[in-house]
C-alpha positions in Angstrom: -106.4 189.5 -28.2 -107.4 191.2 -31.4 -107.2 194.8 -30.2 -105.7 197.1 -32.8 -105.2 194.5 -35.5 -106.4 194.7 -39.1 -108.3 192.0 -40.9 -107.2 191.8 -44.5 -107.8 188.1 -45.1 -109.1 185.2 -43.0 -105.6 183.8 -42.3 -104.8 186.9 -40.3 -106.5 185.2 -37.3 -105.8 181.8 -36.0 -108.5 179.1 -35.8 -108.4 179.5 -32.0 -108.9 183.3 -32.3 -111.8 182.7 -34.7 -113.4 180.3 -32.2 -113.2 183.0 -29.5 -114.8 185.4 -31.9 -117.6 183.0 -32.7 -118.2 182.4 -29.0 -118.5 186.1 -28.5 -120.9 186.5 -31.5 -123.1 183.7 -30.1 -123.2 185.4 -26.7 -124.2 188.7 -28.4 -127.0 186.8 -30.2 -128.3 185.3 -27.0 -127.9 188.3 -24.8 -128.8 191.4 -27.0 -127.9 193.8 -24.1 -124.4 192.5 -23.9 -121.9 195.1 -25.2 -124.8 197.3 -26.2 -123.0 200.6 -25.3 -119.4 199.3 -25.3 -118.4 201.4 -28.4 -119.9 204.7 -27.3 -117.5 207.5 -28.4 -115.9 205.3 -31.1 -116.2 206.1 -34.8 -116.2 203.7 -37.7 -115.4 205.0 -41.3 -117.1 202.9 -43.9 -115.4 203.5 -47.3 -117.2 201.7 -50.0 -115.6 202.2 -53.4 -118.0 199.4 -54.8 -121.7 198.9 -54.3 -122.8 196.9 -51.2 -126.1 196.3 -49.4 -125.7 193.5 -46.8 -122.0 194.1 -45.9 -122.3 197.9 -45.5 -125.7 197.8 -43.7 -124.6 195.0 -41.3 -121.4 196.9 -40.4 -123.3 200.0 -39.8 -126.0 198.2 -37.8 -123.3 196.4 -35.8 -121.5 199.7 -34.9 -124.7 201.4 -34.0 -125.9 198.5 -31.8 -122.6 198.7 -30.0 -123.3 202.4 -29.3 -120.7 203.8 -31.7 -121.1 206.1 -34.7 -120.5 205.8 -38.5 -119.2 208.1 -41.3 -118.2 207.4 -44.8 -119.6 206.9 -48.3 -121.4 204.2 -50.2 -120.7 205.6 -53.7 -117.1 206.3 -54.9 -118.6 209.1 -57.0 -119.1 211.1 -53.9 -115.4 210.7 -52.8 -112.3 212.5 -53.9 -111.2 209.4 -55.8 -113.1 211.0 -58.7 -110.6 213.9 -58.5 -107.7 211.5 -58.7 -106.9 211.2 -55.0 -104.8 208.1 -54.3 -106.1 205.3 -52.1 -103.2 205.9 -49.7 -104.1 209.5 -49.2 -107.8 208.7 -48.7 -106.9 206.2 -46.0 -104.5 208.5 -44.3 -107.2 211.1 -44.1 -109.9 208.7 -42.9 -107.6 207.3 -40.2 -107.3 210.8 -38.8 -111.0 210.9 -38.2 -112.0 207.4 -37.3 -111.0 204.7 -34.8 -111.5 201.9 -37.3 -111.9 201.7 -41.1 -114.1 199.3 -43.0 -113.3 199.4 -46.7 -114.6 197.7 -49.9 -112.6 198.3 -53.1 -112.8 196.6 -56.6 -109.1 196.3 -56.8 -107.3 193.1 -55.5 -104.8 194.0 -52.8 -106.4 197.4 -52.0 -107.1 196.3 -48.4 -103.5 195.3 -47.8 -102.3 198.6 -49.2 -104.8 200.4 -46.9 -103.6 198.6 -43.8 -100.0 199.7 -44.5 -100.9 203.4 -44.7 -103.5 203.5 -42.0 -102.9 204.4 -38.3 -106.3 202.9 -37.5 -107.1 199.2 -37.9 -108.5 198.3 -41.3 -111.2 195.6 -42.0 -111.4 194.4 -45.5 -115.1 194.3 -46.7 -114.1 192.9 -50.1 -111.2 193.6 -52.5 -112.1 192.6 -56.0 -112.0 188.9 -56.6 -109.5 188.4 -53.9 -110.9 188.2 -50.3 -114.0 188.9 -48.3 -113.0 187.9 -44.8 -116.0 189.1 -42.9 -118.3 187.2 -45.2 -116.1 184.2 -44.4 -116.5 184.8 -40.7 -120.2 184.9 -41.3 -120.2 181.7 -43.3 -118.1 179.8 -40.7 -120.3 181.1 -37.8 -123.5 180.0 -39.7 -122.1 176.5 -40.4 -121.1 176.2 -36.7 -124.4 177.4 -35.4 -126.6 175.2 -37.7 -124.4 172.1 -38.1 -122.9 172.2 -34.6 -119.3 172.0 -35.9 -117.1 172.9 -38.8 -114.5 170.1 -38.9 -115.3 166.9 -40.7 -118.0 168.3 -43.0 -118.5 168.0 -46.7 -119.0 171.4 -48.2 -120.1 171.9 -51.8 -119.7 175.2 -53.7 -121.8 175.8 -56.8 -121.8 178.5 -59.5 -119.2 181.1 -60.2 -116.1 179.8 -58.6 -113.6 181.6 -60.7 -114.5 185.2 -59.8 -116.3 184.6 -56.5 -114.2 186.1 -53.7 -116.5 184.7 -51.1 -115.8 181.2 -52.4 -112.0 181.8 -52.4 -112.0 183.1 -48.9 -114.2 180.4 -47.5 -112.4 177.5 -49.2 -109.1 178.8 -47.9 -110.5 179.2 -44.4 -112.0 175.7 -44.4 -108.7 174.2 -45.3 -107.5 174.8 -41.8 -110.2 172.5 -40.2 -109.6 168.8 -39.8 -111.4 166.3 -42.0 -113.0 168.9 -44.3 -114.0 167.7 -47.8 -114.7 170.2 -50.5 -116.7 169.7 -53.7 -116.6 172.4 -56.5 -119.5 172.5 -59.0 -119.2 174.9 -62.0 -118.9 175.2 -65.8 -115.4 174.7 -67.1 -115.0 178.4 -67.7 -115.8 179.2 -64.1 -113.7 176.6 -62.3 -111.9 177.5 -59.1 -108.5 179.0 -59.8 -105.5 176.7 -59.5 -103.9 179.0 -56.9 -106.6 177.8 -54.6 -106.8 174.1 -55.6 -103.1 173.5 -56.0 -101.6 176.3 -54.1 -103.7 176.0 -51.0 -105.9 172.9 -50.8 -103.5 170.3 -52.2 -100.7 171.6 -50.1 -102.9 171.4 -47.0 -103.9 167.8 -47.8 -107.5 168.8 -48.2 -109.7 166.2 -50.0 -111.5 168.0 -52.9 -113.3 167.1 -56.1 -114.5 169.1 -59.2 -117.5 168.4 -61.3 -120.0 170.1 -63.7 -123.1 168.2 -62.3 -124.7 169.3 -59.1 -127.0 166.3 -59.1 -124.1 163.8 -58.8 -122.8 165.3 -55.5 -126.0 166.6 -53.9 -126.6 163.4 -51.7 -123.2 163.7 -50.1 -123.2 167.3 -49.0 -123.6 168.7 -45.4 -123.5 172.3 -46.7 -124.3 173.7 -50.2 -122.9 177.1 -50.9 -124.6 178.7 -53.9 -123.2 181.7 -55.7 -124.4 184.0 -58.5 -122.7 184.4 -61.8 -121.4 188.0 -61.4 -121.9 190.2 -64.4 -119.5 192.8 -63.0 -116.5 190.3 -63.1 -116.9 189.5 -66.8 -114.9 191.2 -69.6 -117.7 190.7 -72.2 -121.5 190.5 -72.0 -121.7 187.4 -74.3 -119.9 185.2 -71.9 -122.0 186.4 -69.0 -125.3 185.7 -70.8 -124.1 182.3 -71.9 -123.2 181.2 -68.4 -125.5 183.1 -66.0 -128.2 180.4 -65.8 -125.8 177.4 -65.6 -127.0 176.3 -62.2 -130.4 177.1 -60.7 -131.3 175.4 -57.4 -135.0 174.4 -57.2 -137.2 172.0 -55.2 -136.6 169.2 -57.7 -132.8 169.3 -57.3 -133.2 169.2 -53.5 -135.0 165.9 -53.6 -131.8 163.9 -53.3 -130.2 166.2 -50.6 -129.9 165.2 -47.0 -132.6 166.5 -44.6 -129.9 168.1 -42.4 -128.0 169.8 -45.2 -128.0 173.6 -45.1 -128.1 175.9 -48.1 -125.9 179.1 -47.9 -125.6 182.0 -50.2 -123.6 185.3 -49.7 -126.3 187.2 -51.4 -127.5 189.1 -53.5 -129.5 186.4 -55.2 -130.5 186.8 -58.8 -132.1 183.6 -60.0 -129.6 180.9 -59.0 -131.9 179.8 -56.1 -135.6 179.6 -57.0 -137.9 181.5 -54.6 -139.7 178.2 -53.8 -136.6 177.0 -52.0 -137.0 179.8 -49.4 -139.7 177.8 -47.6 -137.4 174.8 -47.3 -136.1 174.4 -43.7 -132.6 173.8 -45.1 -132.5 177.3 -46.7 -130.3 179.3 -44.3 -129.2 182.3 -46.3 -131.3 184.9 -44.6 -130.3 183.6 -41.2 -126.7 183.7 -42.5 -127.2 187.4 -43.3 -128.3 188.0 -39.7 -125.4 186.1 -38.3 -123.2 188.5 -40.2 -124.3 191.4 -38.0 -123.5 189.4 -34.8 -120.0 188.4 -36.0 -119.3 192.0 -37.1 -120.3 193.2 -33.7 -117.9 190.7 -32.1 -115.2 191.7 -34.6 -115.6 195.5 -34.1 -115.7 195.3 -30.3 -112.6 193.0 -30.2 -110.5 195.1 -32.6 -111.5 198.3 -30.8 -110.5 196.7 -27.5 -113.6 197.4 -25.6 -114.0 193.9 -24.1 
């Protein structure tokens, strides 16, 4: 069904295809031996032009657990991009070596460009402030696993909503599920871009609200998605310092939250979630990171056509 296809943004796959992918990821979680050697002889090129820990390691872990092999780089300084090689040429070269390419690049639209030049399927592992589709798959799977469904939930996003590609991708993906309600909590300077609120959510008829106070909406949330204020997305240090501690989730703020609410975070965490919250049963961000490996195993095996 997904064999040979690229994943540039979450909308590349239908909701039905996503559900099949999640079913496969859950089977892999429950049956660790399932598909264990299915990618033997397959090679994944991981091209990371921007630093990454969870995404790169989970992709590599996923491919190795499937029996495949990995090559690539985690530092653009070790690639020929430093010599002026174009992205198109790098992709053409890598596609000649590997069966599938996983790429992170700081420039918006880089993944789409790569997919047009590559003979091998391309998976977008993040392109600037644009999309991060495999994180979105991770988020959706986590919500489904821990809340039992996705449709009909109230999901709150808190923190840097202007530059956060994980927020943009997940909000867009959630807009395709019936009865979803979205709440966006941020300082005025870091509000969600209008191309998401007006261009996607409003057109899809999604109910959403914007506020600067987390305490006002906390009792109504089924899911709270925290994000860090990203220094690397700011044009000046002064704005970053002024806004970086705008929202810090601690035990006190959670007192009004539902007992079955779950707390998600794409990680890395800086200080936007106090360490004391880790012991709360609603804290799901480390389980979320682990689900990312399962969903990437399902994705790689499906695109490589080994199932």
